[in-house]
VOKE-595144 format. One record per residue (C-alpha): x, y negated, z negated. Coordinates in steps of 0.5 Angstrom, whole numbers, plus 500, padded with zeros to 3 digits. Example, Ala and Ser with C-alpha at 12.3 -4.5 7.8 and 13.67 -1.06 7.14 Angstrom:
! residues 2
<site><east>525</east><north>509</north><up>484</up></site>
<site><east>527</east><north>502</north><up>486</up></site>
//
This chain:
! residues 260
<site><east>726</east><north>376</north><up>630</up></site>
<site><east>722</east><north>374</north><up>624</up></site>
<site><east>722</east><north>380</north><up>619</up></site>
<site><east>728</east><north>383</north><up>622</up></site>
<site><east>734</east><north>385</north><up>617</up></site>
<site><east>741</east><north>384</north><up>620</up></site>
<site><east>746</east><north>389</north><up>617</up></site>
<site><east>754</east><north>389</north><up>617</up></site>
<site><east>758</east><north>395</north><up>615</up></site>
<site><east>763</east><north>393</north><up>610</up></site>
<site><east>769</east><north>398</north><up>610</up></site>
<site><east>774</east><north>398</north><up>605</up></site>
<site><east>779</east><north>403</north><up>604</up></site>
<site><east>778</east><north>405</north><up>597</up></site>
<site><east>774</east><north>411</north><up>594</up></site>
<site><east>767</east><north>408</north><up>592</up></site>
<site><east>766</east><north>413</north><up>586</up></site>
<site><east>773</east><north>413</north><up>584</up></site>
<site><east>773</east><north>406</north><up>583</up></site>
<site><east>766</east><north>404</north><up>582</up></site>
<site><east>768</east><north>398</north><up>578</up></site>
<site><east>771</east><north>395</north><up>584</up></site>
<site><east>766</east><north>397</north><up>589</up></site>
<site><east>760</east><north>394</north><up>584</up></site>
<site><east>763</east><north>387</north><up>584</up></site>
<site><east>765</east><north>388</north><up>592</up></site>
<site><east>758</east><north>389</north><up>593</up></site>
<site><east>755</east><north>384</north><up>588</up></site>
<site><east>760</east><north>379</north><up>592</up></site>
<site><east>758</east><north>380</north><up>599</up></site>
<site><east>751</east><north>380</north><up>597</up></site>
<site><east>751</east><north>374</north><up>594</up></site>
<site><east>755</east><north>370</north><up>600</up></site>
<site><east>750</east><north>373</north><up>605</up></site>
<site><east>745</east><north>369</north><up>608</up></site>
<site><east>738</east><north>370</north><up>607</up></site>
<site><east>735</east><north>376</north><up>611</up></site>
<site><east>743</east><north>379</north><up>612</up></site>
<site><east>745</east><north>386</north><up>609</up></site>
<site><east>752</east><north>387</north><up>607</up></site>
<site><east>753</east><north>395</north><up>606</up></site>
<site><east>760</east><north>396</north><up>603</up></site>
<site><east>763</east><north>403</north><up>605</up></site>
<site><east>769</east><north>407</north><up>603</up></site>
<site><east>774</east><north>412</north><up>604</up></site>
<site><east>776</east><north>419</north><up>601</up></site>
<site><east>781</east><north>420</north><up>599</up></site>
<site><east>782</east><north>413</north><up>597</up></site>
<site><east>789</east><north>410</north><up>600</up></site>
<site><east>792</east><north>410</north><up>593</up></site>
<site><east>799</east><north>412</north><up>596</up></site>
<site><east>803</east><north>406</north><up>599</up></site>
<site><east>805</east><north>408</north><up>605</up></site>
<site><east>804</east><north>408</north><up>613</up></site>
<site><east>802</east><north>415</north><up>613</up></site>
<site><east>796</east><north>413</north><up>608</up></site>
<site><east>794</east><north>407</north><up>613</up></site>
<site><east>794</east><north>412</north><up>619</up></site>
<site><east>790</east><north>417</north><up>615</up></site>
<site><east>785</east><north>412</north><up>613</up></site>
<site><east>785</east><north>408</north><up>619</up></site>
<site><east>782</east><north>414</north><up>623</up></site>
<site><east>777</east><north>415</north><up>618</up></site>
<site><east>775</east><north>407</north><up>619</up></site>
<site><east>775</east><north>408</north><up>627</up></site>
<site><east>770</east><north>413</north><up>626</up></site>
<site><east>765</east><north>410</north><up>621</up></site>
<site><east>766</east><north>403</north><up>626</up></site>
<site><east>763</east><north>408</north><up>631</up></site>
<site><east>758</east><north>411</north><up>627</up></site>
<site><east>755</east><north>404</north><up>624</up></site>
<site><east>754</east><north>402</north><up>632</up></site>
<site><east>750</east><north>408</north><up>633</up></site>
<site><east>746</east><north>406</north><up>626</up></site>
<site><east>744</east><north>400</north><up>629</up></site>
<site><east>749</east><north>396</north><up>625</up></site>
<site><east>750</east><north>389</north><up>627</up></site>
<site><east>757</east><north>388</north><up>626</up></site>
<site><east>763</east><north>391</north><up>622</up></site>
<site><east>768</east><north>388</north><up>618</up></site>
<site><east>775</east><north>392</north><up>616</up></site>
<site><east>776</east><north>389</north><up>609</up></site>
<site><east>783</east><north>392</north><up>608</up></site>
<site><east>788</east><north>386</north><up>609</up></site>
<site><east>793</east><north>391</north><up>613</up></site>
<site><east>788</east><north>391</north><up>618</up></site>
<site><east>790</east><north>398</north><up>620</up></site>
<site><east>785</east><north>401</north><up>626</up></site>
<site><east>783</east><north>394</north><up>627</up></site>
<site><east>786</east><north>394</north><up>634</up></site>
<site><east>783</east><north>401</north><up>636</up></site>
<site><east>776</east><north>399</north><up>633</up></site>
<site><east>775</east><north>393</north><up>637</up></site>
<site><east>777</east><north>397</north><up>643</up></site>
<site><east>772</east><north>402</north><up>642</up></site>
<site><east>766</east><north>399</north><up>640</up></site>
<site><east>761</east><north>393</north><up>642</up></site>
<site><east>759</east><north>390</north><up>636</up></site>
<site><east>763</east><north>384</north><up>633</up></site>
<site><east>769</east><north>387</north><up>629</up></site>
<site><east>772</east><north>382</north><up>623</up></site>
<site><east>779</east><north>384</north><up>620</up></site>
<site><east>780</east><north>381</north><up>613</up></site>
<site><east>787</east><north>380</north><up>615</up></site>
<site><east>787</east><north>377</north><up>622</up></site>
<site><east>781</east><north>373</north><up>620</up></site>
<site><east>784</east><north>370</north><up>613</up></site>
<site><east>790</east><north>368</north><up>617</up></site>
<site><east>787</east><north>365</north><up>622</up></site>
<site><east>783</east><north>361</north><up>618</up></site>
<site><east>788</east><north>359</north><up>613</up></site>
<site><east>792</east><north>356</north><up>619</up></site>
<site><east>786</east><north>350</north><up>619</up></site>
<site><east>787</east><north>349</north><up>612</up></site>
<site><east>794</east><north>348</north><up>612</up></site>
<site><east>800</east><north>348</north><up>616</up></site>
<site><east>804</east><north>353</north><up>612</up></site>
<site><east>801</east><north>359</north><up>610</up></site>
<site><east>804</east><north>364</north><up>605</up></site>
<site><east>802</east><north>371</north><up>603</up></site>
<site><east>802</east><north>375</north><up>596</up></site>
<site><east>801</east><north>382</north><up>597</up></site>
<site><east>800</east><north>387</north><up>591</up></site>
<site><east>806</east><north>392</north><up>592</up></site>
<site><east>813</east><north>390</north><up>596</up></site>
<site><east>813</east><north>396</north><up>600</up></site>
<site><east>807</east><north>392</north><up>604</up></site>
<site><east>812</east><north>386</north><up>606</up></site>
<site><east>814</east><north>389</north><up>612</up></site>
<site><east>807</east><north>391</north><up>614</up></site>
<site><east>805</east><north>384</north><up>613</up></site>
<site><east>811</east><north>381</north><up>617</up></site>
<site><east>809</east><north>385</north><up>623</up></site>
<site><east>802</east><north>383</north><up>622</up></site>
<site><east>804</east><north>376</north><up>623</up></site>
<site><east>808</east><north>377</north><up>629</up></site>
<site><east>803</east><north>381</north><up>632</up></site>
<site><east>798</east><north>375</north><up>631</up></site>
<site><east>803</east><north>370</north><up>634</up></site>
<site><east>803</east><north>367</north><up>627</up></site>
<site><east>810</east><north>367</north><up>625</up></site>
<site><east>811</east><north>359</north><up>625</up></site>
<site><east>805</east><north>358</north><up>621</up></site>
<site><east>806</east><north>364</north><up>615</up></site>
<site><east>812</east><north>363</north><up>613</up></site>
<site><east>813</east><north>367</north><up>607</up></site>
<site><east>811</east><north>373</north><up>604</up></site>
<site><east>812</east><north>376</north><up>596</up></site>
<site><east>809</east><north>381</north><up>592</up></site>
<site><east>807</east><north>381</north><up>585</up></site>
<site><east>808</east><north>389</north><up>584</up></site>
<site><east>802</east><north>391</north><up>580</up></site>
<site><east>799</east><north>398</north><up>580</up></site>
<site><east>792</east><north>399</north><up>583</up></site>
<site><east>790</east><north>402</north><up>575</up></site>
<site><east>793</east><north>395</north><up>573</up></site>
<site><east>788</east><north>391</north><up>578</up></site>
<site><east>782</east><north>396</north><up>575</up></site>
<site><east>784</east><north>394</north><up>568</up></site>
<site><east>783</east><north>387</north><up>570</up></site>
<site><east>777</east><north>387</north><up>573</up></site>
<site><east>774</east><north>389</north><up>565</up></site>
<site><east>779</east><north>386</north><up>561</up></site>
<site><east>781</east><north>378</north><up>560</up></site>
<site><east>788</east><north>380</north><up>557</up></site>
<site><east>789</east><north>384</north><up>563</up></site>
<site><east>787</east><north>379</north><up>568</up></site>
<site><east>791</east><north>373</north><up>565</up></site>
<site><east>797</east><north>377</north><up>566</up></site>
<site><east>796</east><north>380</north><up>573</up></site>
<site><east>794</east><north>372</north><up>575</up></site>
<site><east>800</east><north>369</north><up>572</up></site>
<site><east>804</east><north>375</north><up>575</up></site>
<site><east>801</east><north>372</north><up>582</up></site>
<site><east>802</east><north>365</north><up>580</up></site>
<site><east>809</east><north>366</north><up>579</up></site>
<site><east>810</east><north>369</north><up>586</up></site>
<site><east>806</east><north>363</north><up>589</up></site>
<site><east>810</east><north>357</north><up>585</up></site>
<site><east>817</east><north>358</north><up>590</up></site>
<site><east>813</east><north>359</north><up>595</up></site>
<site><east>810</east><north>352</north><up>595</up></site>
<site><east>816</east><north>349</north><up>593</up></site>
<site><east>819</east><north>351</north><up>599</up></site>
<site><east>813</east><north>348</north><up>603</up></site>
<site><east>807</east><north>353</north><up>604</up></site>
<site><east>800</east><north>349</north><up>603</up></site>
<site><east>796</east><north>355</north><up>603</up></site>
<site><east>796</east><north>362</north><up>599</up></site>
<site><east>793</east><north>368</north><up>601</up></site>
<site><east>792</east><north>374</north><up>596</up></site>
<site><east>794</east><north>379</north><up>601</up></site>
<site><east>789</east><north>385</north><up>600</up></site>
<site><east>781</east><north>386</north><up>598</up></site>
<site><east>783</east><north>387</north><up>591</up></site>
<site><east>786</east><north>381</north><up>589</up></site>
<site><east>782</east><north>377</north><up>593</up></site>
<site><east>776</east><north>380</north><up>589</up></site>
<site><east>779</east><north>379</north><up>582</up></site>
<site><east>781</east><north>371</north><up>583</up></site>
<site><east>774</east><north>370</north><up>586</up></site>
<site><east>771</east><north>369</north><up>579</up></site>
<site><east>775</east><north>362</north><up>580</up></site>
<site><east>773</east><north>357</north><up>583</up></site>
<site><east>777</east><north>352</north><up>587</up></site>
<site><east>783</east><north>356</north><up>584</up></site>
<site><east>790</east><north>353</north><up>587</up></site>
<site><east>797</east><north>353</north><up>585</up></site>
<site><east>801</east><north>346</north><up>585</up></site>
<site><east>796</east><north>344</north><up>590</up></site>
<site><east>796</east><north>349</north><up>594</up></site>
<site><east>789</east><north>353</north><up>595</up></site>
<site><east>789</east><north>360</north><up>594</up></site>
<site><east>784</east><north>363</north><up>600</up></site>
<site><east>779</east><north>368</north><up>598</up></site>
<site><east>778</east><north>372</north><up>604</up></site>
<site><east>772</east><north>376</north><up>603</up></site>
<site><east>766</east><north>371</north><up>603</up></site>
<site><east>770</east><north>369</north><up>609</up></site>
<site><east>769</east><north>375</north><up>613</up></site>
<site><east>762</east><north>376</north><up>611</up></site>
<site><east>761</east><north>369</north><up>614</up></site>
<site><east>765</east><north>370</north><up>621</up></site>
<site><east>761</east><north>376</north><up>621</up></site>
<site><east>755</east><north>372</north><up>621</up></site>
<site><east>757</east><north>367</north><up>626</up></site>
<site><east>760</east><north>373</north><up>631</up></site>
<site><east>753</east><north>376</north><up>631</up></site>
<site><east>749</east><north>369</north><up>632</up></site>
<site><east>754</east><north>367</north><up>638</up></site>
<site><east>753</east><north>374</north><up>641</up></site>
<site><east>746</east><north>373</north><up>640</up></site>
<site><east>746</east><north>366</north><up>643</up></site>
<site><east>751</east><north>367</north><up>649</up></site>
<site><east>753</east><north>374</north><up>649</up></site>
<site><east>761</east><north>372</north><up>646</up></site>
<site><east>764</east><north>378</north><up>645</up></site>
<site><east>771</east><north>381</north><up>645</up></site>
<site><east>776</east><north>381</north><up>652</up></site>
<site><east>776</east><north>388</north><up>655</up></site>
<site><east>781</east><north>385</north><up>660</up></site>
<site><east>787</east><north>388</north><up>657</up></site>
<site><east>789</east><north>391</north><up>650</up></site>
<site><east>781</east><north>392</north><up>648</up></site>
<site><east>779</east><north>395</north><up>654</up></site>
<site><east>774</east><north>401</north><up>652</up></site>
<site><east>777</east><north>408</north><up>652</up></site>
<site><east>774</east><north>413</north><up>657</up></site>
<site><east>768</east><north>417</north><up>655</up></site>
<site><east>773</east><north>424</north><up>654</up></site>
<site><east>778</east><north>420</north><up>650</up></site>
<site><east>773</east><north>418</north><up>645</up></site>
<site><east>769</east><north>424</north><up>645</up></site>
<site><east>777</east><north>428</north><up>643</up></site>
<site><east>777</east><north>423</north><up>638</up></site>
<site><east>771</east><north>424</north><up>635</up></site>
<site><east>772</east><north>432</north><up>635</up></site>
<site><east>778</east><north>431</north><up>630</up></site>
<site><east>773</east><north>426</north><up>625</up></site>
<site><east>767</east><north>429</north><up>625</up></site>
//
């Protein structure tokens, strides 16, 4: 309908106030790439996912699931889980009817159309097993063939957003991990995290030894827009035949009782 604004909820795992510089830049980027008539609103979690551990991922996933339910109830047209580890993604898809796009899943699947072999470079080596599990879960074991880490702390990334020297240092650490992946046959490289993706978004045609570095943030915005259009066009949506079957009403209410 003419004059109607389409709204997309972008869910991150950082604290909007504690890491306001990151959030401001993220909001600016998603607003820039969105089509006319599309509003993308960035949201976070409190406390932030500052501890690199599976338990923290689980805690933040609970907030993200709750927020996805709230987004649908408030009339948002799509939900983006902007956390590369995709914690809570399956549960969100199984709970809401609006389109749901996961940063990790969507970026890896799209990368398969750009090259035969994909490599990930994450921000901390503790995430390597998590990403390896993701790769298996998405059935991409023959396509995503390498995962490395640059071991750069969150505060170092935050400094790199504002300081050119800090940015150059992080970029070089990233490139040093990418080079052996490319030498081993990787053709597309993904910075495995919203923070490094946003950091490197300042560069156009960023590549290492000929391998493009794929930023997933503009990608998930465009995929969300497409998913909304397809839903309006012919009702295309997530399968309810198996793992994404919706929960019984009682199960949903019991969940919400612990996250209100």
